[in-house]
C-alpha positions, 0 to 999 in steps of 0.5 A: 466079589466080597473083596470088591465090596470091601474096597468099594466100602472103603472108598465110600468112607474116604469120600465121607472123610474128605467131604466132612473134613473129619469122619466121625461115627460112634455107631460105626466104631461100635460095630468094630469094638464094644468099647466105642462111645457116643461121638459127643461124649469125649472132652479134652482139657485145653490149656493155652500157653500160661493160661492158668484156667485150663479150658475144656473143649467139647469133643466133636460129635458125629458129623453129618456127612451128607443126606443121600446126595453126592457128599464129595462132588467138586472135590479132587480126591487125588486120583482123577475122580471126585469122592462123590464119583467114587462113592457112587461107583462103590454103591452100585457094585461096579467098582473094580479092584483099584476103585478108579476105573476111568470112564469109557472114551475119556482117554485117561485109562492108562494114567488112571491104571497107575494110580495107587489102590487105596484099599491095597495101601491100607491093607499093606499098612495093617498087614505089615505094621508091628505093635511098635509102629501103631503104638499098641492102639486099635489102628484099623481101616477106619482110623487110616481113613480118618487120617487120610481125611484129615491129612490127605490121602498122600500120607497113606502112601508115605506110611505104606512105604515106611512100614515096608522099610521098618514095620516097627518105626513109630516115627513114620507117623510124625514124618508123615503128619507132623504128629506122633501116633500118640497125638493122632490117636488122641485126635481120633478119640476126640473126634469120634468119641471112641475110647474117650477115657484116654482124653482124661488129664490131657492138656494141649500146649502152645510152644514158643518154638515150632520144633522144641518143647521146654520144660522147667522144674523147681524144687519145694515151694512153701506158702504155709501160714505163719511161715517166714517166707509167707510172712515176707510175701504178705509184706510185699506190695507185689506179693509173690512177684517180689519174692522171685527175681525178674529174670527168674520169673521171666524164665519160669513164665517163658517155659512151655511147661513149668512144674512146681513141687507144692510142699504144703496143703491148701485148707482151713480144716483138719488138725496137725498130725500128732508127733510131726515136727513141721506141718504146713497149711495155707489158705486155699486162696494162696493158689493165686501165687502159684498161678502168678508164677506161670505154673502149668502142673503141680506135684502133690507127691511129698511128705507135707501135703497130708500134714493136716489129715485126709480132709485137708488133702481133699481140700487141696485137691479141690482147690487145685482142680478149681484153679485149673492146674493139673496135678500128679502124685496124690488123689482121692484114691489110689487110681487118681493118685497114679494118673499121669498128666499128659501134655500135647505140644508140637506134635508130641505127647509128654507124660508126667508122673510123680510119687514120693519115697518119704517118709521112709521110717515113719508113716505120717503121710498116708498112701492112697488106697482104693477107698482113701485119699493119699499120695502115691508112694514108692516104698513098693517100687512096683506100684510106681513102675506100673504107672510109668509103664502105662504112661510110656505106652501112651506117650512119646516121653515120660518124665518122673518127678520123685520126692526122695533121699536124705535131708540136708546132704548133697550126697545121694544115697543107695536107695535113690540109685536103686529107685532111679534104675527101677524108674528108668527101666519102667520107661521114664525118659528123665527123672527129676528129684526133690525133697532134701532141702539142698541140691544133689547131683546128676546121673545118667542111666541107660542114656536117660538124665537124672537130677537127684534133688533140686532142694528148696526153691522158695521155702524159707528165709535161709540162704541156700543154693537151688536151681531150675532143672530144664529139659528141652525136647527137640520134637523133630529129632527126638533129642533131649537137652538136659540143663541146670540153671543155678539159683539162690534163695536168700532172704525169702527171695529166690534169684537166677544167678547171673554173676559168673563167679557165683554161677560157676561155684554152684555148677562146680558143686553139682559136678563134685556131687554127681555120679561119675561119667557126667559133665556140666559145661559153663552154661549148665548143659549136662551130658553123659561122657562119651556123647 
């Protein structure tokens, strides 16, 4: 009798899901887990494609699924009965184990007996699934009922079949719904208010193609007052748009996600750090130039964001936040500095994290503590590894953006090799490096791509080779393309290299300074030998 009541309750809840479109009840969830929040409490930050002002969308509160009346009348629940009929049968305790007994004399008893038992299907999923399958989330009956209400009851049968074949295959969720378990869990939290802390620093992105996510990464950008590149910018009629070639600007703006290293501080406060040779500070309104490039996320994990002390760093964080640009690698305290940014794109959840290895011999740039602002550092690799491990648990992909290496040399060093391995061992799927003011080569470790340094992107008036590192995630196959787009900074203008001879010269340089076992084709696609 106890099992019958449990099945009847499940059927009743499903009826509410189907009737309301999405069942949301913070009180019900609270009975299940003390971490539940009020359904109206959650928010997700949403940034439209190239919309620099990220918009917040209020999490849906608990929805009224009925007022004592048949909540699902007229809807086909897929088993010959309406949700309202199921709910009514469940309430009077007369529902059989399958919950879909046909009415007497309707001639459909034999057909209805073949319909799947929803309760048994849910039980099969929950009893068989391993942690990898459910993404280490608190997946239970209420989550599966919510998923059925959102995506149709058929998905439960697909999930049950898949989990029998492989109880650790998390890709089953994507095959059934077009969204990974990480994305589904975010939607569930948004609709119900449960674990609403998981909605922090999460941004939704529209992509140019339905089965790809393209991420572009640049090296250092410097908008410091009195610096050669900034003075050139100020003299141009179109500002920053005259400092980037049209084809390069088109590439940057067309990326689904563009990440830039912000190698200076936004402030009008503070004093230059005593003893430091170069200190970079820009007016807060300079953030407008960053937005014009189509930037989706900034790295603040570098050795110049603290050039004018803690108060200038705090101004930088406030400036970036007010502009609506996500950032990683620095914060008002260690917890903030270590928080990843997550992008939801084409049914996948992508985490981006950042940290800096420099300075290694000095300590001008302060590391964030529990009570003081600063950057996230990697001198103790365990701190960054812990950030990556947590991000990997909550996402489909993790990209690590790291400031490291020795300046003004194309050769990577042993510390970069060791840190690269620690980063990937912790769960990163790609490593993008910067800081050295010049290009450094590619590597693979455990099948994961690495570029040691992108160098300067738009930084000063020197002539220097640079480029864009590009990742293309194929969301339907989980494959990732790794590509390098050669560029040149010359006379305070950075351009995409299109002349074949010049392009091949830069690609050949990258081949020569890369680790053994890496190939780069004429179009800049980077692969591991033997792929």
